[in-house]
N, C-alpha and C positions, 0 to 999 in steps of 0.2 A: 504494500500500500504506500502510495506517495505521501510526502509530508505537505499536505495542502489542507487549509482550513475549509470546512464544508459550508460555512456561512459567508465569509468574506472573500474566499478564493486566494488568500495570501499563501505564498510559497517561498522557498529559499531564494536568497539573492546571492550573487557572486561579487566578491570584492577583493581587495588586496590586504594582506598582512604586511605592514610596513615596519621594518626593524629600525633600530637606532641608527644604523649606517645607511638608512633609506633604501635598502633592498626591498623589492616587492615580490611577494609570493602569493599565488592565488589561494583564496579561502572561501568558505561558505558561511553565510549568515542564515542559520536555520530559524524557523518560526517556532514560537513558544506554544506548542500544541499540547492539549490535554483531552482526555476522553470523559465526557459528562453525559449523564442521563437527565432527561427532562420529561415532565408529565404535560401532555397537551390535552387540555380539557375538552376542546371541540371534538377531538377524535377519541377521547377517553382511553388513551394508551400512552405508554412510555416509549421515548425514542432515545437512541444513543447517538451523539454527535462527536466528531473530532474537531475541537475548536481552538482558535488562538485566544490568547488572553484578552485581546481587544474585543473579540466577538463576545466573550463572556461578559465583559463590561456593558456591551451594547444590549445584551439580553437582560441584564439586571436593570438597565435604564428603560427600555421600551417594552419588554415582555416577549416571551417565546413565540406567541402566535404572530405578532407583528413582524418580528425578525424573520420567521420562516416564510411569511408571505412575501416580504421584500427580497429575500434570497431566492425564492422560487421565480419571482419576476426577473431577477438578474441572471437566472440560469445556473446558480451555484448549487442548489439543493435538489436532489432527485426524489425527495419524499413527498 
């Protein structure tokens, strides 16, 4: 499974690790992902999502139903 947030679509970025001597080596900036379960009252069921920390904050702010509807409109969620 790829490291992609199911709500926001965030994924790993590529950048440089810069040493003191200013040498540049490629590195990855991974997304802070976690697996969480949510109860969706309209469907009366539990769903498990793989979320970034920013998506979790958005769910706390707006609510799970609104966020799922927005993510489905953007094409990020297949539920």
